[in-house]
KOLGULUM-988953 format. One record per atom (N, C-alpha, C, O, CB): x, y, z; residue number from 1. Coordinates in steps of 0.1 Angstrom, whole numbers, plus 5000, padded with zeros to 4 digits. Each point is the difference from the previous one (the first is absolute). Glycine has a CB too. Layout:
X/Y/Z/NUM
...
END
This chain:
6406/0832/2862/1
5007/5011/4992/1
5012/4994/4994/1
5007/4992/5007/1
4983/5026/5009/1
5014/4985/4973/2
5011/4995/4994/2
5009/5012/4995/2
4995/5011/4997/2
4993/4968/4997/2
5025/5017/5005/3
5010/5009/4994/3
5006/4993/4989/3
5005/4989/5002/3
5001/5023/5019/3
4992/4994/4967/4
5006/4994/4988/4
5012/5008/4996/4
4999/5012/4998/4
4979/4980/4996/4
5033/5001/5004/5
5013/5006/4996/5
5004/4993/4987/5
4998/4988/4998/5
5009/5018/5027/5
4999/5002/4966/6
5004/4994/4988/6
5015/5004/4998/6
5005/5011/5004/6
4971/4990/4986/6
5032/4989/5004/7
5013/5003/4997/7
5005/4993/4988/7
4994/4990/4996/7
5010/5015/5028/7
5007/4999/4970/8
5005/4992/4988/8
5011/4991/5005/8
5009/5004/5008/8
4986/5015/4974/8
5005/4969/5012/9
5010/4990/5002/9
5005/4995/4986/9
4994/4991/4994/9
4995/5002/5029/9
5022/5014/4973/10
5003/4998/4987/10
4990/5007/4990/10
4997/5012/5001/10
5015/4966/5006/10
4983/5014/4984/11
4989/5006/4991/11
4986/4996/5004/11
4991/5002/4992/11
5025/4999/4990/11
4983/4993/5031/12
4987/4995/5004/12
4995/5010/5012/12
5008/5005/5008/12
4998/4970/4986/12
4980/5028/5004/13
4995/5009/5011/13
4994/4990/5011/13
4991/4992/4997/13
5004/5029/4985/13
5009/4981/5030/14
4997/4992/5011/14
4990/5008/5009/14
5003/5012/5003/14
5019/4975/4996/14
4967/5008/5005/15
4991/5006/5009/15
4999/4992/5012/15
4998/4988/5000/15
4989/5022/4981/15
5013/4996/5031/16
4999/4994/5013/16
4988/5006/5007/16
4997/5012/5000/16
5028/4983/5001/16
4967/4996/5005/17
4988/5004/5009/17
5004/4997/5014/17
5003/4989/5004/17
4979/5006/4977/17
5016/5016/5027/18
5003/4998/5014/18
4988/5005/5008/18
4995/5011/4998/18
5031/4991/4998/18
4970/4989/5013/19
4988/5003/5009/19
5005/5011/5009/19
5010/4999/5007/19
4980/4978/4992/19
5002/5034/5003/20
5003/5011/5008/20
4991/5001/5012/20
4988/5000/4998/20
5021/5012/4983/20
4995/4989/5031/21
4991/5000/5012/21
4992/5013/4999/21
5006/5011/5000/21
5010/4976/5014/21
4971/5012/4987/22
4992/5013/5001/22
5003/5006/5013/22
4999/4994/5011/22
4983/4997/4975/22
5021/5022/5013/23
5004/5008/5012/23
4989/5010/5005/23
4990/5002/4993/23
5034/4996/4999/23
4979/5007/5019/24
4991/5011/5004/24
4998/5011/4990/24
5010/5005/4995/24
4998/4990/5028/24
4979/5009/4973/25
4999/5010/4990/25
4997/4993/4986/25
4995/5007/4991/25
5020/5009/5022/25
4988/4972/4986/26
4997/4994/4987/26
4985/4995/4999/26
4994/4998/5010/26
5031/4995/4989/26
4970/5004/4989/27
4988/4994/4999/27
5000/4986/5004/27
5010/4994/4997/27
4984/5022/4986/27
4996/4979/5024/28
4999/4986/5005/28
4997/4991/4988/28
4991/5003/4992/28
5001/5005/5032/28
5014/4981/4974/29
4996/4990/4991/29
4986/4996/5002/29
4996/4998/5011/29
5027/4993/4987/29
4970/5008/4991/30
4985/4997/5000/30
4998/4985/5000/30
5008/4992/4994/30
4987/5030/4994/30
4994/4974/5019/31
4997/4985/4999/31
4986/4998/5003/31
4994/5009/5007/31
5029/4985/5000/31
4970/4995/4989/32
4986/4997/5001/32
5000/4984/5003/32
5005/4993/4992/32
4986/5026/4992/32
5004/4978/5028/33
4999/4986/5004/33
4988/4997/5009/33
4992/5009/5003/33
5033/4989/4995/33
4973/4990/5006/34
4989/4996/5008/34
5005/4998/5015/34
5010/4993/5002/34
4978/4996/4978/34
5005/5016/5030/35
5004/4998/5013/35
4996/4985/5005/35
4993/4993/4993/35
5004/5032/5011/35
5008/4971/5007/36
4998/4987/5005/36
4984/4998/5002/36
4995/4989/5000/36
5028/5011/5011/36
4970/5010/4992/37
4986/4999/5002/37
4991/5000/4987/37
4988/5000/5000/37
5017/5011/5021/37
5004/4990/4968/38
4992/4999/4986/38
4997/5014/4994/38
4995/5000/4989/38
4995/4979/5018/38
5013/5032/5000/39
4997/5012/4995/39
5010/5006/4991/39
5012/5001/5004/39
4975/5002/5015/39
5010/5002/4970/40
5010/5006/4991/40
5006/5013/5006/40
4993/5008/5006/40
4994/4982/4974/40
5026/5012/5018/41
5007/5012/5004/41
5008/5005/4988/41
5007/4993/4993/41
4994/4999/5031/41
4997/5021/4975/42
5006/5007/4990/42
5007/5012/5006/42
4994/5008/5007/42
4990/4984/4976/42
5030/5009/5015/43
5006/5011/5007/43
4996/5014/4994/43
4998/5009/5008/43
5021/4975/4997/43
4979/5017/4982/44
4994/5014/4996/44
4986/5002/5005/44
4998/5012/5004/44
5015/4988/4976/44
4978/4991/5021/45
4987/5003/5006/45
5001/5002/5015/45
4993/5009/5005/45
4997/4977/4976/45
5019/5007/5025/46
5001/5003/5015/46
5005/5013/5003/46
4996/5006/5010/46
5008/4971/4993/46
5006/5028/4990/47
5005/5014/5001/47
4990/5010/4997/47
4999/5011/5006/47
5024/4981/4988/47
4969/5005/4996/48
4990/5010/4996/48
4990/5002/5011/48
4994/5011/5001/48
5008/4983/4975/48
4995/4997/5033/49
4992/5001/5010/49
5004/5007/5012/49
4993/5002/5010/49
4998/4979/4981/49
5022/5022/5009/50
5007/5008/5011/50
4998/5015/5000/50
4999/5006/4989/50
5018/4976/5011/50
4982/5024/5011/51
5000/5015/5001/51
5015/5004/5000/51
5009/4992/5002/51
4969/5010/5010/51
5024/5011/4987/52
5015/5005/5000/52
5006/4997/5013/52
5012/4997/5000/52
4982/5022/4985/52
4999/4980/5026/53
5006/4998/5013/53
5004/4985/5002/53
5008/4997/5008/53
4979/5022/5001/53
5007/4972/4983/54
5001/4986/5002/54
5012/4994/4992/54
5005/5006/4991/54
4971/4993/5012/54
5028/4989/5001/55
5009/4993/4992/55
4997/4985/5001/55
4992/4996/5008/55
5026/5021/4996/55
4988/4975/4987/56
4999/4986/5001/56
5013/4995/5005/56
5011/5004/4995/56
4973/4995/4986/56
5016/4993/5029/57
5012/4993/5005/57
5000/4985/4995/57
4991/4993/5004/57
5010/5023/5016/57
5008/4981/4973/58
5003/4986/4995/58
5010/4995/5009/58
5011/5005/5002/58
4983/5000/4973/58
5002/4982/5031/59
5009/4994/5009/59
5004/4987/4993/59
4991/4991/4998/59
4999/5020/5023/59
5023/4987/4977/60
5005/4988/4994/60
5004/4991/5011/60
5008/5003/5009/60
5000/5009/4970/60
4986/4976/5022/61
5001/4990/5011/61
5003/4987/4996/61
4997/4996/4989/61
4989/5017/5022/61
5019/4978/4997/62
5002/4986/4998/62
4992/4991/5008/62
5000/5001/5013/62
5023/5006/4981/62
4971/4984/5001/63
4992/4991/5009/63
5007/4989/5007/63
4994/4991/5006/63
4988/5014/4980/63
5032/4994/5013/64
5008/4990/5006/64
5003/5005/5014/64
5011/4997/5005/64
5000/4996/4973/64
4980/5012/5028/65
5002/5006/5014/65
4992/4990/5009/65
4989/4998/4998/65
5014/5026/4994/65
5003/4971/5019/66
5013/5003/5006/66
5010/4991/4994/66
4998/4988/4999/66
4992/5020/5022/66
5022/4997/4976/67
5012/4993/4995/67
5012/5007/5005/67
5000/5012/5002/67
4989/4980/4979/67
5022/5000/5021/68
5013/5007/5005/68
5005/5011/4991/68
5006/5009/5005/68
5000/4970/5005/68
4992/5019/4977/69
5005/5011/4991/69
4992/5013/5001/69
5005/5010/4994/69
5004/4973/4991/69
4979/5017/5021/70
4992/5012/5002/70
4999/5003/5015/70
4989/4998/5006/70
4999/4997/4972/70
5022/5010/5028/71
4999/5004/5014/71
4990/5010/5003/71
4998/5010/4993/71
5025/4985/5009/71
4969/5002/5009/72
4990/5010/5004/72
4989/5002/4991/72
4993/5010/5001/72
5025/5001/5011/72
4980/4980/4979/73
4989/5002/4990/73
4986/5000/5007/73
4991/5007/4995/73
5024/4982/4987/73
4983/5003/5029/74
4987/5001/5006/74
4998/5013/5006/74
4989/5006/4999/74
5011/4970/5006/74
5010/5030/5002/75
4997/5013/5006/75
4999/5011/4989/75
4992/5009/5002/75
5021/4984/5018/75
4994/5005/4968/76
4997/5010/4989/76
4985/4999/4995/76
4994/5010/4996/76
5031/4989/4997/76
4971/4989/5007/77
4986/4998/4995/77
4990/5006/5010/77
4990/5007/4996/77
5017/4971/4992/77
4995/5020/5024/78
4991/5006/5011/78
5002/5016/4999/78
4990/5007/5002/78
5013/4972/5014/78
5009/5026/4982/79
5002/5014/4998/79
4991/5006/4989/79
4994/5010/5001/79
5030/4986/5007/79
4977/4996/4980/80
4992/5003/4988/80
4986/5001/5002/80
4993/5010/4996/80
5024/4979/4991/80
4978/5001/5020/81
4985/5000/5004/81
4996/5011/5008/81
4989/5006/4998/81
5012/4971/5001/81
5007/5028/5010/82
4998/5012/5009/82
5001/5012/4992/82
4992/5010/5003/82
5017/4978/5016/82
5000/5013/4971/83
5000/5012/4990/83
4987/5001/4992/83
4994/5011/4998/83
5032/4986/5001/83
4970/4991/4996/84
4989/5000/4992/84
4986/5004/5008/84
4991/5006/4994/84
5021/4976/4991/84
4988/5015/5028/85
4989/5003/5008/85
5000/5016/5004/85
4990/5007/5000/85
5010/4967/5010/85
5013/5030/4992/86
5001/5014/5004/86
4999/5010/4988/86
4997/5012/5002/86
5018/4980/5016/86
4987/5003/4970/87
5000/5010/4988/87
4990/4996/4991/87
5004/4995/4989/87
5020/5011/5013/87
4964/4994/5001/88
4989/4996/4989/88
4999/5009/4989/88
4995/4996/4990/88
4993/4993/5027/88
5017/5023/4984/89
4999/5009/4988/89
5010/4996/4990/89
4999/5004/4988/89
4994/5015/5027/89
5016/4972/4988/90
5009/4995/4989/90
4995/4987/4995/90
4995/4992/5007/90
5025/5019/5004/90
4983/4987/4975/91
4997/4987/4994/91
5012/4992/5003/91
5011/5005/5000/91
4973/5004/4981/91
5012/4977/5021/92
5012/4991/5002/92
4998/4988/4991/92
4988/4996/4997/92
5014/5011/5028/92
5008/4988/4970/93
5001/4988/4991/93
5012/4992/5003/93
5011/5006/5000/93
4976/5006/4981/93
5011/4976/5021/94
5011/4990/5002/94
5003/4993/4987/94
4991/4996/4993/94
5003/5001/5031/94
5020/5001/4973/95
5004/4993/4989/95
5009/4988/5006/95
5010/5003/5006/95
4988/5019/4977/95
4998/4966/5014/96
5006/4989/5006/96
5008/4992/4988/96
4995/4996/4990/96
4986/5003/5029/96
5031/5000/4984/97
5010/4993/4990/97
4996/4986/4999/97
4994/4994/5010/97
5025/5021/4995/97
4984/4978/4984/98
4996/4986/4998/98
5012/4990/5001/98
4999/4988/4997/98
4983/5020/4988/98
5028/4997/5020/99
5013/4990/5001/99
4996/4989/5010/99
4998/5003/5012/99
5020/5015/4984/99
4982/4970/5000/100
4999/4988/5008/100
4986/4998/5007/100
4998/4992/5009/100
5027/5010/4995/100
4965/5006/4992/101
4987/4999/5005/101
4988/4999/4990/101
5002/5004/4988/101
5007/5009/5031/101
4980/4983/4986/102
4988/5001/4990/102
4990/5010/5006/102
5001/5006/5011/102
5001/4968/4982/102
4988/5028/4998/103
4990/5009/5005/103
4992/4996/5012/103
4995/5008/5008/103
5004/4999/4970/103
5000/4980/5023/104
4993/4994/5012/104
5008/5002/5013/104
4994/5003/5010/104
4995/4979/4975/104
5024/5018/5014/105
5008/5003/5012/105
4998/5015/5003/105
5000/5004/5012/105
5018/4978/4982/105
4981/5026/4996/106
4999/5015/5002/106
4987/5002/5007/106
4999/5008/5010/106
5015/4999/4969/106
4976/4986/5018/107
4987/5002/5007/107
5001/4996/5015/107
4995/5007/5008/107
4993/4988/4970/107
5017/4994/5024/108
5003/4995/5014/108
5009/5011/5008/108
4996/5004/5011/108
5003/4972/4980/108
5011/5029/5003/109
5008/5011/5005/109
4992/5013/5005/109
5001/5005/5011/109
5018/4987/4974/109
4972/5011/5005/110
4991/5012/5002/110
4991/4998/5012/110
4997/5009/5008/110
5005/4995/4968/110
4992/4984/5025/111
4991/4996/5012/111
5008/4999/5013/111
4996/5005/5010/111
4989/4982/4974/111
5027/5007/5015/112
5008/4998/5013/112
5003/5013/5006/112
4999/5002/5012/112
5011/4978/4979/112
4994/5030/5000/113
5005/5013/5006/113
4989/5011/4999/113
5002/5012/5003/113
5021/4981/4990/113
4964/5003/5004/114
4988/5009/4999/114
5004/5013/4993/114
4998/5011/5006/114
4992/4979/5016/114
5016/5008/4967/115
5004/5012/4992/115
4987/5008/4996/115
4990/4995/4995/115
5031/4993/4997/115
4980/5026/5010/116
4987/5007/4999/116
5001/5009/4987/116
4994/5011/4999/116
5003/4990/5027/116
5009/4994/4964/117
5000/5007/4987/117
5000/4991/4989/117
5003/4988/5002/117
5009/5030/5008/117
4984/4985/4977/118
5000/4992/4989/118
5014/4994/4997/118
5010/5007/5001/118
4970/5006/4991/118
5020/4975/5003/119
5013/4994/4996/119
4999/4995/4985/119
4989/4996/4995/119
5015/4997/5029/119
5008/5008/4970/120
5000/4995/4986/120
5012/4990/5000/120
5011/5003/5005/120
4980/5019/4983/120
5006/4966/5007/121
5011/4990/4998/121
5007/5003/4987/121
4994/4998/4990/121
4992/4984/5023/121
5027/5022/4988/122
5007/5004/4989/122
5007/4988/4993/122
5012/4997/5002/122
4992/5026/5008/122
4987/4969/4983/123
5002/4987/4995/123
5014/4999/4993/123
5006/4989/5001/123
4969/5008/4999/123
5028/5012/4992/124
5013/4998/4992/124
5010/5012/5006/124
5010/5003/4993/124
4978/4987/4984/124
5009/5016/5035/125
5009/5010/5005/125
5002/5012/4991/125
5011/5006/5000/125
5000/4976/5014/125
4980/5020/4977/126
5003/5012/4991/126
4998/5013/5007/126
5006/5010/4996/126
4987/4976/4984/126
4999/5015/5030/127
4999/5013/5008/127
5012/5002/5007/127
5006/5011/5000/127
4970/4987/5002/127
5028/4992/5005/128
5013/5002/5007/128
5012/5004/4991/128
5008/5008/5003/128
4984/4975/5014/128
5008/5011/4971/129
5010/5004/4990/129
4999/5014/4995/129
5010/5007/4999/129
4990/4969/4995/129
4988/5028/5002/130
4997/5013/4995/130
5004/5011/5010/130
5005/5010/4996/130
4976/4980/4991/130
5016/5007/5026/131
5004/5010/5011/131
5014/4998/5005/131
5005/5007/5008/131
4971/4994/4999/131
5031/4989/4988/132
5014/4997/5004/132
5000/4998/5015/132
5008/5006/5007/132
5001/5007/4973/132
4983/4977/5026/133
4999/4998/5014/133
5005/4985/5002/133
4996/4991/4994/133
4985/5026/5009/133
5029/4982/5006/134
5005/4987/5004/134
5000/4997/5015/134
5003/4988/5004/134
5012/5015/4976/134
4982/5006/5028/135
4999/4998/5014/135
4985/5001/5005/135
4993/5007/4994/135
5032/5002/5009/135
4972/4985/5007/136
4986/5002/5005/136
5000/5001/5016/136
5010/4994/5006/136
4981/4993/4974/136
5000/5019/5026/137
4991/5009/4994/137
5006/5013/4994/137
5010/5005/5005/137
4974/4986/5012/137
5010/5014/4973/138
5005/5012/4993/138
4988/5008/4996/138
4991/4995/4995/138
5029/4994/4998/138
4980/5024/5010/139
4988/5009/4997/139
5004/5010/4990/139
5011/5006/5000/139
4981/4992/5024/139
4998/5004/4966/140
5001/5010/4991/140
4987/5008/5000/140
4989/4994/4998/140
5027/4992/4988/140
4985/5027/5016/141
4988/5008/5001/141
4999/5008/4986/141
5010/5005/4995/141
4992/4997/5032/141
4985/4998/4968/142
4998/5006/4987/142
4989/5010/5001/142
4989/4998/5006/142
5019/4981/4981/142
4994/5033/5008/143
4991/5011/5001/143
4989/4998/4990/143
5000/4992/4991/143
5018/5023/5016/143
4972/4993/4994/144
4988/5000/4991/144
5004/5002/4985/144
4993/4994/4992/144
4993/5016/5026/144
5024/4997/4979/145
5005/5003/4986/145
5010/4988/4995/145
5006/5001/4990/145
4991/5025/5014/145
5004/4964/5004/146
5009/4989/4996/146
5014/5000/5003/146
5008/4992/4995/146
4976/5006/4989/146
5019/5012/5023/147
5015/5003/5003/147
5004/4993/5013/147
4992/4999/5009/147
5008/5024/4980/147
5012/4971/5011/148
5005/4993/5012/148
5004/5012/5010/148
5008/5008/4997/148
5001/4970/4990/148
4985/5020/5025/149
5002/5010/5010/149
5012/4996/5008/149
5009/5008/5004/149
4966/4998/4997/149
5026/4981/5003/150
5010/4994/5008/150
5001/4986/4997/150
4991/4993/4995/150
5005/5024/5022/150
5016/4977/4987/151
5003/4986/4999/151
5011/4996/5011/151
5009/5008/5002/151
4984/4991/4973/151
5004/4989/5030/152
5011/4995/5009/152
4994/4989/5008/152
4989/4996/4999/152
5023/5028/5003/152
4998/4971/5007/153
4996/4989/5009/153
4995/5003/5013/153
4997/4990/5007/153
5018/4999/4982/153
4983/5023/5013/154
4993/5004/5013/154
4984/5003/4998/154
4997/5008/4992/154
5026/5003/5016/154
4970/4982/5000/155
4986/5002/4999/155
4996/5012/5007/155
5004/5002/5011/155
4993/4974/4987/155
4994/5031/4996/156
4996/5014/5006/156
4986/5003/4996/156
4995/5011/5004/156
5029/4997/4996/156
END
């Protein structure tokens, strides 16, 4: 989402574009990519398959776990796997940032932690940017109608 502002500087019209964090109640930015298993994923198609009671939980994660700058990341990934198992009515999708890593490393990471949900390697971090996410893990829940229901760094 963008905020476009215009102002005059002398006789010139200046326009500035500022990225605006999608908030609770906003429409979720759309994307279509391929999962690590080679399956196409489309946010609109995925949401269309939900019932009114269901939601899609997008989990933004970093494959540089374990590392000192990501304290307790192993425990958080275990917690995430437990949530996925306990809440099968919810759709889950992991988005892995691409800072300092390759897709091959992400595949090893997924196997090491036995992640139980589809993963997308965000090759150019455009999904992270579109949702204005900079910390991991970070969860955004999206309703069937494409509205952001919640967002934050607490897994639930």
